[in-house]
Each structure stands twice: as C-alpha cells, then as structure tokens.
ROLUMPA-369580 format. One record per residue: residue in three letters; x, y, z of N, C-alpha, C in turn. Coordinates in steps of 0.001 Angstrom, whole numbers, plus 500000, padded with zeros to 6 digits. Layout:
alaXYZXYZXYZ/...
***
This chain:
ala161626349162502382161913349511503768163374349182504057/gly163881349688505117165208349328505586166340349786504683/ile167339348923504557168554349251503812168246349582502358/gly167378348824501727167053349078500321166490350465500097/lys165612350881500980165019352215500865166068353293501105/arg166951353061502036168031354020502309168967354150501110/val169317353043500515170189353076499341169502353793498188/ala168235353479497955167486354132496879167388355638497116/thr167169356036498351167098357462498675168434358137498407/asp169517357502498788170841358082498556171127358213497061/leu170789357202496287170985357277494837170143358397494235/ala168908358513494673168028359571494166168558360950494554/arg169118361082495745169719362356496162170877362749495246/arg171539361772494695172661362014493775172167362236492344/asn170848362398492217170178362667490942170202361477489983/ala170312360280490525170289359080489685168850358705489359/arg168648358240488149167376357599487802167361356302488600/thr166348356146489447166343355057490416165087354222490240/ile165277352929490031164157352009489874164040351176491145/leu162889351268491796162615350422492945161904349171492438/ala162502348037492670161920346755492267161263346158493502/cys159941346133493524159195345740494726158157344672494413/arg157874343836495403156815342833495264155443343472495393/ser155321344446496274154032345056496569153897346403495871/arg152875346527495037152644347799494347152357348908495359/glu151543348618496367151155349638497339152352350131498144/arg153106349220498723154275349610499527155339350252498650/gly155509349736497442156488350297496524156141351714496111/gln154870351954495791154458353296495373154596354285496522/ala154296353835497736154476354705498901155953355078499069/ala156844354118498867158283354395498969158739355347497870/val158240355147496650158584356042495535158189357473495879/glu156971357662496341156487359011496661157288359635497795/glu157626358844498791158422359353499910159824359756499448/ile160438358942498611161788359237498127161776360458497203/arg160784360540496339160665361729495480160534362998496320/ala159685362954497336159466364129498194160734364496498968/ala161455363496499449162653363750500260163824364258499436/thr163871363864498151165047364182497335164778365224496252/gly163516365440495912163193366329494800163500365714493446/asn163782364430493413164121363736492170162860363048491620/pro162343363512490476161149362883489915161446361557489194/ala162726361250488988163113360049488245163299358846489172/val162350358669490074162302357489490938161082356706490489/leu161305355475490037160261354682489395160015353377490140/leu158816352871490012158454351578490591158303350555489475/arg158899349401489658158692348250488788158446347052489703/leu157489346238489351157171345075490177158143343934489886/leu158594343298490967159524342177490865159371341296492093/asp159230340009491857159239339019492933160394338077492638/thr161484338208493382162651337351493120162382335893493478/gly161254335610494111160860334238494384160208333562493189/ser160060334307492101159485333778490865160454334052489722/leu161004332998489152161961333195488056161280333806486837/ala159989333551486658159246334185485564159177335696485793/ser158950336111487032158920337533487357160293338160487126/val161340337471487504162707337966487294162972338154485802/arg162592337169485006162816337270483551162018338427482942/ala160783338592483374159954339687482854160540341040483248/phe160950341175484496161543342430484970162819342746484193/ala163705341775484076164971341998483360164714342369481904/gly163785341689481260163453342005479874162960343426479723/ala162114343870480639161590345244480588162704346261480802/val163576346005481755164690346934482005165588347010480773/leu165906345882480184166781345883479004166125346599477821/arg164811346490477691164090347176476603163942348674476857/glu163669349048478108163271350425478424164411351339478847/glu165476350786479357166558351617479885167753351602478933/pro168275352787478594169420352830477684170693352252478297/arg170778352272479639171955351705480315171611351435481776/leu172428350618482383172284350307483799173668350428484416/asp173819351359485334175130351601485936175337350862487249/val174285350715488037174398350112489358173205349182489582/leu173488348011490131172433347084490537172672346741492002/val171663346953492827171758346611494240170756345491494497/asn171259344293494747170397343163495096170199343181496602/asn168963343427497024168688343587498444167495342763498915/ala166939341933498072165775341135498480166213340052499461/gly165353339750500377165672338677501285164515338367502211/val164352337103502508163348336657503459163990335639504379/thr163429335505505545163901334513506494162726334063507362/gly162831332881507881161815332404508811160512331969508177/leu160494331838506861159269331373506219159118329873506403/pro157897329387506460157721327932506481158172327350505141/phe158585326104505170159027325443503946157905325487502910/ala158256325942501706157277326006500623157984325833499292/ile157276325273498350157787325071496990157069326058496071/thr157839326733495224157248327682494278156523326933493165/ser155771327666492372155081327054491231156071326519490208/glu157327326963490311158371326484489397159131325282489965/gly158676324793491144159257323593491738160515323841492554/leu160738325067493011161932325414493769161556325805495191/glu162470325624496128162210326019497507162145327543497582/gln161109328068498219160787329505498193161900330402498750/thr162399330112499936163408330981500547164682331004499718/phe165144329847499271166360329750498453166183330503497143/thr165014330384496542164740331073495281164737332586495481/thr164045333053496511163940334493496774165284335111497120/asn166063334440497940167311335013498435168503334807497516/tyr168519333731496735169715333412495962169463333242494469/leu168580332314494111168395332027492689167851333227491919/gly166833333901492454166250335055491774167253336176491555/pro167950336630492614168949337676492416170096337251491490/phe170524335994491567171579335496490681171131335549489221/leu169901335075488962169371335112487599169231336556487138/leu168695337419487967168527338833487596169852339467487195/thr170854339277488025172172339844487730172701339350486395/asn172595338063486164173118337502484926172320337952483699/leu171024338071483830170224338554482703170543340014482373/leu170772340821483389171048342240483156172463342488482656/leu173350341525482837174705341673482298174707341622480783/gly173688341007480211173565340965478756174371339892478091/
***
C-alpha cells in the first residue's frame, strides 16, 4: 500500500521485473494482481519478507541472489510506528529491527 505500491507500479510500467517483498501473502498477492492489471506487465512477483525477522531477511536475500541474474534497484520501504514495545524472537526490539536493522541487513546481503 502507499508509496511502496506506487513505486512498484511505476517500475512495472517501465517494464521492469518487479519483486514485491511483503509480510502478508494475501495483501501482497492482491497488490501483485492489481499492478499486473494496471501495467500489463506479467513480471511482477511476490516474495514474502518480514524485515522484523533477521532470519526472514537472510532467507529472502538468499533466494533473490540464487534466483535473479541481477538486481538493478532496491527500494527499502518497510516501516512501522506506534507499536507497543516488543522483543523479537532474536532478542531485538521489534520497531528498531523492522525499520532499521532488517533493511540494513537486506541491503548489505544483496550487495554481495
């Protein structure tokens, strides 16, 4: 939703292979179908990613590095605010992990 969906739609309009990295399979698949219909680009894909989980970030990055011949653009757009204080299963504060640590790790893993 929001800025991320707009950016993905614009990239798809430019005929880019576009991967939507989403926490929710249902919401992500709905966005993929909407973007495909709006742009006529069938190369819009869904991959699950929760930047609040470093294990999820590592799995996502590993899959992208294995499956994609190249990566030209990365848009880090995940963010949460106003959540109650919580610690992840990895022992990290949830909001900080989702907004900063996860995207930082993802970027560095994808740099190779």
